[in-house]
Structure formats: C-alpha cells, structure tokens
C-alpha positions in Angstrom: 6.5 20.1 4.8 3.6 22.2 6.2 2.9 23.3 3.9 -8.4 21.3 -1.1 -13.5 19.7 -5.8 -16.2 21.5 -7.5 -17.4 19.1 -10.1 -14.9 18.8 -12.8 -17.7 18.3 -15.3 -18.4 22.0 -15.0 -15.0 23.0 -16.2 -15.7 23.0 -19.9 -18.4 25.6 -19.2 -15.9 27.9 -17.5 -15.4 30.3 -20.4 -19.1 30.5 -21.1 -20.3 31.0 -17.6 -17.6 33.2 -16.2 -18.8 36.2 -18.2 -22.5 35.7 -17.6 -22.0 35.4 -13.9 -19.7 38.5 -13.8 -20.7 41.2 -11.3 -20.4 44.9 -12.2 -16.8 46.0 -12.7 -14.9 47.1 -9.6 -12.7 50.2 -9.5 -9.4 48.3 -9.3 -10.1 45.5 -11.6 -8.0 46.6 -14.5 -6.9 43.3 -15.9 -7.8 41.9 -19.3 -10.1 39.0 -18.3 -9.9 37.3 -21.6 -6.1 37.3 -21.6 -6.0 35.8 -18.1 -8.6 33.1 -18.8 -6.7 32.1 -22.0 -3.2 32.4 -20.4 -0.5 30.1 -21.8 2.4 31.4 -19.8 1.8 29.2 -16.8 1.7 26.1 -19.0 4.8 27.3 -20.8 6.8 27.5 -17.6 5.5 24.2 -16.2 6.1 22.3 -19.3 9.5 23.8 -19.8 10.9 23.1 -16.3 9.5 19.6 -16.2 10.7 18.8 -19.7 14.1 20.5 -19.7 15.0 19.7 -16.1 12.7 17.1 -14.7 13.0 16.1 -11.0 14.8 18.8 -9.0 16.1 17.4 -5.6 17.2 20.1 -3.3 21.0 20.7 -3.6 21.3 18.6 -6.7 22.8 19.5 -10.1 19.2 19.4 -11.4 18.0 22.0 -9.0 20.9 24.2 -10.2 19.7 23.7 -13.8 16.2 24.7 -12.7 17.5 28.0 -11.4 19.3 28.6 -14.8 16.0 27.7 -16.6 14.0 30.0 -14.4 16.4 33.0 -14.8 16.4 32.7 -18.6 12.6 32.3 -18.7 11.9 35.3 -16.5 14.3 37.5 -18.4 12.7 36.4 -21.7 9.3 37.4 -20.4 10.3 40.9 -19.3 10.9 40.6 -15.6 13.4 43.0 -14.0 16.1 42.4 -11.5 16.2 38.7 -12.2 18.9 37.1 -10.1 19.8 34.1 -7.9 20.5 34.5 -4.1 22.7 31.6 -3.1 22.7 29.6 0.1 23.9 26.2 1.1 22.0 23.2 2.6 22.9 19.8 4.1 22.4 17.5 1.2 20.9 14.1 0.9 20.9 11.4 -1.8 18.3 8.6 -2.1 20.2 5.5 -2.9 18.4 2.1 -3.2 15.3 0.9 -1.4 14.2 -2.7 -1.1 12.1 -4.7 1.3 10.8 -8.2 1.6 8.6 -9.9 4.1 10.7 -12.9 5.3 8.0 -14.6 7.4 5.3 -15.7 7.8 4.5 -15.1 4.1 7.6 -14.3 2.0 7.1 -11.6 -0.7 8.6 -8.3 -1.9 7.2 -4.9 -0.9 7.4 -1.5 -2.8 8.7 1.4 -0.8 10.8 4.6 -1.0 13.2 6.2 1.5 12.0 9.3 3.3 14.1 12.4 3.0 17.0 12.4 5.5 16.5 8.7 6.2 19.4 6.9 7.7 20.9 3.9 6.0 21.1 0.2 6.6 24.3 -1.7 6.1 24.8 -2.6 2.4 23.5 -6.1 3.1 20.4 -4.7 4.8 18.8 -5.7 8.1 16.3 -8.4 9.1 14.2 -7.7 12.1 10.7 -8.3 13.6 8.1 -5.7 12.8 5.9 -4.1 15.5 2.7 -2.7 14.0 1.1 0.5 15.2 -2.4 1.2 14.0 -1.9 4.9 14.5 0.7 7.5 15.2 -0.8 8.0 18.7 -0.2 4.3 19.4 3.5 4.7 18.6 3.6 7.7 20.9 2.1 5.6 23.7 4.6 2.7 23.3 6.8 2.3 26.4 10.4 3.5 26.4 12.7 0.7 25.1 9.9 -1.4 23.8 11.2 -1.3 20.2 14.8 -2.4 20.9 16.1 -4.2 17.8 12.7 -4.1 16.0 11.3 -2.3 13.0 8.4 0.0 13.7 5.5 0.1 11.2 3.0 2.9 11.4 -0.3 2.1 9.6 -2.5 5.2 9.9 -4.3 6.1 6.7 -5.0 9.4 5.1 -8.4 10.6 4.0 -9.2 12.7 1.0 -10.4 16.3 1.8 -10.8 19.3 -0.4 -8.8 21.5 1.9 -6.0 19.1 2.6 -6.8 18.8 6.3 -6.2 15.0 6.1 -2.5 15.7 5.7 -2.4 17.4 9.1 -3.8 14.2 10.7 -1.7 11.7 8.8 1.5 13.7 8.3 3.1 13.3 11.8 3.7 9.6 11.1 6.2 10.7 8.4 7.4 14.0 9.9 8.4 12.8 13.3 7.3 9.1 13.5 10.7 7.6 12.7 12.4 9.8 15.3 10.0 8.8 18.0 10.5 5.1 17.0 14.3 5.6 17.1 13.9 7.1 20.6 12.2 3.9 21.7 15.0 1.7 20.3 13.7 0.9 16.8 16.4 0.0 14.2 14.2 1.2 11.3 10.7 2.6 10.6 8.3 2.0 7.7 5.0 3.9 7.3 1.9 3.6 5.2 2.5 6.4 2.6 1.0 9.7 3.5 -1.2 9.8 0.4 -4.7 9.0 -0.9 -4.1 6.9 -4.0 -4.1 3.1 -4.3 -1.4 2.9 -7.0 1.7 1.0 -6.2 3.6 4.3 -5.9 5.2 5.1 -2.6 5.0 8.7 -1.4 8.4 10.1 -0.3 8.8 13.3 1.7 11.0 14.6 4.5 11.3 13.3 8.0 13.1 14.9 10.9 15.6 13.5 13.4 16.4 16.1 16.0 17.8 14.6 19.2 18.3 11.0 17.9 20.6 9.4 15.4 18.8 8.9 12.1 17.6 5.4 11.4 16.4 3.9 8.1 13.0 5.2 7.4 10.8 4.5 4.3 7.2 4.8 3.1 5.4 1.7 1.7 3.1 2.2 -1.3 -0.5 2.2 0.1 -1.4 -1.2 -1.5 1.8 -2.7 0.0 1.0 -1.3 3.4 -2.5 -2.7 3.2 -0.9 -6.1 2.2 1.3 -5.9 5.3 -1.7 -5.2 7.4 -3.4 -8.3 6.1 -0.2 -10.3 6.8 -0.4 -9.2 10.4 -4.0 -10.2 10.6 -3.3 -13.7 9.2 -0.2 -14.1 11.4 -2.6 -14.2 14.4 0.1 -12.9 16.8 3.1 -14.8 15.3 6.1 -12.6 14.5 6.2 -10.8 11.2 9.8 -10.3 10.0 11.0 -7.9 7.4 14.3 -7.6 5.5 15.0 -4.0 4.6 17.8 -2.4 2.5 18.0 1.4 2.3 21.2 3.1 1.1 20.6 6.9 1.2 23.4 9.1 2.4 23.9 12.6 3.8 26.2 14.8 1.8 27.2 18.4 1.7 27.0 21.1 2.3 25.5 21.6 -1.2 24.6 24.7 -3.1 21.0 25.9 -3.4 19.4 29.2 -4.1 16.3 31.4 -4.5 15.4 33.0 -7.9 14.1 36.5 -7.5 12.4 38.6 -10.1 10.4 41.9 -10.1 7.8 43.9 -11.9 8.9 47.3 -10.7 6.2 49.5 -9.4 5.8 53.2 -9.9 5.9 54.1 -6.2 9.1 52.8 -4.6 8.0 54.0 -1.2 5.3 51.3 -1.0 6.4 47.8 0.3 6.2 45.1 -2.4 3.7 42.3 -3.0 5.5 38.9 -2.7 4.4 36.0 -4.9 6.0 32.7 -3.9 6.4 29.1 -5.1 9.2 26.6 -4.8 11.5 25.5 -7.6 12.9 22.2 -6.1 11.0 19.0 -6.0 11.3 15.5 -4.8 12.9 13.1 -7.2 10.4 10.4 -7.9 8.3 12.4 -10.4 9.1 15.5 -12.4 7.7 18.1 -10.0 4.8 19.2 -12.2 2.1 19.8 -9.5 4.7 20.2 -6.7 5.6 22.8 -7.5 6.4 23.6 -11.2 2.7 24.6 -11.8 2.8 27.0 -8.8 5.8 28.8 -10.2 4.0 29.0 -13.6 0.9 30.4 -11.9 2.6 33.2 -10.0 4.7 34.3 -13.0 1.8 34.3 -15.3 -0.4 36.2 -12.9 2.2 38.9 -12.4 2.5 39.4 -16.1 -1.3 39.3 -16.8 -2.0 41.8 -13.9 0.4 44.3 -15.3 -0.3 43.9 -19.0 -2.0 47.3 -19.3 -0.1 49.5 -16.8 2.7 49.4 -14.4 1.5 48.7 -10.8 2.0 51.1 -7.9 3.7 48.5 -5.8 6.6 46.3 -7.0 5.5 42.7 -7.5 8.4 40.4 -6.4 8.5 36.8 -7.4 10.3 34.3 -5.0 11.0 31.0 -6.7 12.3 29.4 -3.5 14.9 26.7 -3.5 15.1 23.7 -1.1 11.5 24.0 0.2 11.0 20.3 0.4 13.7 19.7 3.0 12.0 22.1 5.4 11.5 25.5 3.9 15.2 26.4 3.6 14.7 28.8 0.7 12.0 30.7 2.5 14.2 30.9 5.6 17.1 32.2 3.5 14.8 34.9 1.9 13.5 36.0 5.3 17.1 36.2 6.6 18.3 38.2 3.6 15.3 40.6 3.4 13.7 40.6 6.8 14.7 44.2 7.4 12.8 45.4 4.4 9.0 45.8 4.9 6.6 43.5 2.9 3.0 44.6 2.2 1.5 41.2 1.6 2.6 37.7 0.5 0.9 34.7 -1.1 2.2 31.4 -2.3 1.0 28.8 -4.8 2.1 25.3 -3.6 -0.9 23.0 -3.7 -0.9 21.7 -7.2 -2.7 23.0 -10.3 -6.4 22.3 -9.7 -9.0 25.1 -9.5 -9.0 27.7 -6.8 -12.1 27.3 -4.7 -11.6 29.5 -1.6 -10.0 32.8 -0.7 -8.7 33.7 2.8 -6.8 36.6 4.2 -5.4 37.6 7.6 -7.1 41.0 7.3 -10.8 40.0 7.0 -11.4 42.0 10.2 -8.6 44.6 10.2 -9.2 45.6 6.5 -12.6 44.4 5.7 -13.0 46.7 2.7 -10.0 45.2 0.9 -10.9 41.6 1.9 -14.4 42.0 0.6 -13.3 43.8 -2.6 -11.0 40.8 -3.4 -13.8 38.4 -2.5 -16.2 40.0 -4.9 -13.5 40.1 -7.6 -12.8 36.3 -7.5 -16.4 35.2 -7.0 -17.0 35.3 -10.7 -14.6 32.3 -10.9 -16.5 30.2 -8.4 -14.3 31.1 -5.5 -15.9 31.4 -2.1 -14.5 33.3 0.9 -14.3 32.8 4.7 -13.1 34.9 7.5 -10.8 32.2 8.9 -7.4 33.7 8.9 -5.0 32.8 6.1 -1.9 30.9 7.3 0.3 31.3 4.2 2.7 28.9 2.5 6.0 27.5 3.7 8.1 30.1 1.9 6.5 33.3 3.1 7.7 33.4 6.7 8.9 36.9 6.1 5.3 38.1 5.9 4.3 36.2 9.0 7.3 37.5 11.0 6.4 41.1 10.0 2.7 40.7 10.6 2.1 41.8 7.1 -0.8 40.8 4.9 -1.1 37.0 4.0 -3.5 35.5 1.5 -4.4 31.9 0.8 -5.9 31.0 -2.6 -6.9 27.5 -1.7 -6.8 25.0 -4.5 -9.0 21.9 -4.8 -7.1 19.1 -3.0 -9.2 16.1 -3.6 -6.7 14.5 -6.0 -3.5 16.4 -4.8 -2.4 13.7 -2.4 -2.9 11.0 -5.0 0.1 12.6 -6.8 2.1 14.4 -4.1 5.7 13.2 -3.7 5.1 10.2 -6.0 6.3 9.0 -9.4 2.9 10.2 -10.7 3.8 13.9 -10.2 4.2 14.5 -13.9 3.0 17.0 -16.5 0.1 15.0 -17.8 -1.6 15.4 -14.4 -1.9 19.2 -14.9 -5.3 20.1 -16.3 -4.7 23.1 -18.6 -8.3 24.5 -18.0 -7.9 24.4 -14.2 -4.4 25.9 -14.5 -5.9 28.8 -16.5 -8.6 29.3 -13.8 -5.7 29.6 -11.2 -4.1 32.3 -13.3 -7.4 34.2 -13.8 -8.0 34.2 -10.0 -4.5 35.1 -9.1 -4.5 37.9 -11.7 -7.5 39.5 -10.1 -6.0 39.4 -6.7 -2.5 40.5 -7.7 -3.9 43.4 -9.7 -5.9 44.7 -6.7 -3.0 44.2 -4.2 -0.4 45.8 -6.4 -2.5 49.0 -6.7 -3.6 49.3 -3.1 -2.2 52.6 -1.7 -3.0 52.0 2.0 -1.6 49.5 4.5 -2.9 46.1 3.6 -2.9 44.6 7.0 -3.2 47.3 9.6 -3.4 44.8 12.4 -6.3 43.7 14.7 
C-alpha cells in the first residue's frame, strides 16, 4: 500500500564490466562475487511460487499453499528455525466486474474491483457519472454534491525511476472512494494507478474508515481515456454508466508469516531482518509483486553466508497479507517488538536492477554507510544521504529506531505491471534479478558481520 532505469542495453555487459570496475577489496566483503552474480536461487523461488501456487490473495487457500511452498523451499535450502506464525485477517473476495456506458455513446468498459470494494446489487446500478480531473478536485467538491451519482477520478500517473509518481496518483485509489462516499456517491471508478496503456486494469486496496463501503473499481487506462473522450464529446450532457460489482467481505480468514533464520555465531547481537511479502493480488501470478522479492532476500542470505556463518543471525520475514495494508508486518511487530532488531531491509519493488542505496544512518554511522556505498558501487549503484524509509513490512525497525536500508530498484516499468494481469514470470529479467542478488549479498554480508550498533541515532 505504501509501500525507481539505467539503460537496459548495458545489462549484457554486466558480467564483463563488474570486475573491471571493481574497487580494491574491503575488509568485510567476504562473499563469493561470482556465485552471487550467477545466482539461480532467486529465480528458483520465484519460478516455483508462481508456477506451483500462482496468484496468492490474502487469506485465500492459495496464500496458505504459498506458505507451505515457502516452508518446504527454505528447509530444502538449509535455513533454520523455519516456521509459520499464524494470524487472522478480515477477508475479501473479488466477484465479477462489468461496466457499460449507457449514454451518450453506449459501449463496454474494462475494469477491476478495488480491494475491500463494496458491492452493487446483483443486477447492478445505473447512474450519472461526475468526472473529476484530479483527486484534489474530488476533495474540493461540496458536501452532498454526489448524491445518487458515480464519481470518476481521472488523474493520471507518470513514470518515474524512484516510483514517486505513485505518491501523487495513489490517493485516488487509497482514499478516493471513501471521500466520494462521504459526499453521497453510490459508486466510484478511477483511472488505474499505473503507467501502461494495455487494456489491463490495476487493482489494489482502498480504505473505507468512517463510511460504509461503496462499489469501487479501476478502469484500464485506455478505457479511462475513452471515458474522458466521451465526456469531451458529450459537451455537458449527462454521461451515464451501468456498473456491476459483486465482491464480498468474508472472514475472519487465516493468514501467516513465514520466518526462517541463518543463525549467527553471537546470539547477543540483534538480528538483521530481510523482508518481502508472500501474498499477491489475484489478477496476475505475483511474480514481480512480490515473488521475486522473496527470491532475492532468500538468495542473498544464502550467498552472503556461503563461506562462513555470520556474527549476527539473519532472519527472513516472508510476510503474509501485505497487500490489504501491511497486516503481516503488523503481526510480526506485535509478536517480536520486545526483541531488539539491528537493521531491516525489504525487497518489494519488482525485479529490475538496484540503482540506489539509502540508509537512515548516513550521518549517525557514516563509516558503515560509506562502506556499504563503496561495496555496491561496483554494480552501478549510487548513494544519497536522504534517509531510507523502509518497506511496508518492517515497521518493527522503524518503531525501534533501528537501522533501515532501502536498495531502490529501477521503477520505470514497475507500474506497467503492478497489480495487473501482466504481473507474470516472463516479466522478470533474469540478468537484472541476479544483479539484485549480487547487491543484496554485499549489503547483507557487511551488516551481518558488523559488531557495533548499526544505527546509534542522530
């Protein structure tokens, strides 16, 4: 929920250029570079979970099968203390989604219900549509002005390497339907929060706090643009939509976090937490969001400890039910919040190359920050002193003011795929996936052998 391109043409040169550009070895760089750069473990996990399980909606039987798959895979690859920590969630099922413009130009539209959407009657609803060019325009609409109408939010998302376009466009999905409901709307449709122009709607969660949920859906970007043109040609005449959405809330349903360790030699040192999320939305097979992230962290943990056991325990958190609002991360923090954490980092932004490193200790522990920066520079990774924010599932580190690291992945194509039917294994580039593992291996190897406090505070 919270939650970005160096030229791809350079990627085939990765193996050749990485060594020639390599700075002198650093004291704590004890990984086998060749092994990390040629890693197959991340692909093996990603291919396995997307093939054997497929889409893994939070609380579903498929999410449970994903936990079973992950436990078996982690045990097979030598992780210790592998177990599931159960919790329950309020469940939601998608149902059907159909929409047609009734007037002035009758035609079907392609859309998908947003997570936690309310439902229409089985026969659907027909109502006039009120178009808002931006989320801000919806916010400014007078109270009661949408009584009996369907709100349509048309703001578009821009491609950015760091994913910052999501922060601008996202509120239309996150809270737009609730705001429209508060002004009397009977339903909301939005232009998908995505950057592709395929006829693939982008799902994702929406939140209703103080209002009763109303039907809420995302139009595929081409269909939203078609609706925009209909409004332009209507020249002020009413645009009417027939909408049928049949999701339902169910539950409580079982979910859980999968935990696994590589046990360190010094149990007095707080662990390094590597996180990803195991659930996915149900339109694709969850390859980039976030099967690849789980493959990356597991592979890096194994590669970084191939030669020796680390000083600190490396703990993997494969979180459940992240997509409905970080519920797995919340459960992990609740269960383990009384145990100190040294540092946490999460892979949850696809599988394209890491291009930037950030920490929350660039000032308070400049030596460690700079050591990591030098170690990853050989892979084309830059650094900034802007503080890392961390992923959805590592609240435990933020709450403890522990170390937090972001290894930012290239996001120029991420939101073409995010939460769509196109989130499938063929979109994972094996070369870029291996670059992720190589970078993560460097970072994890240094952190897991750091004796001192990682984030001593400002």
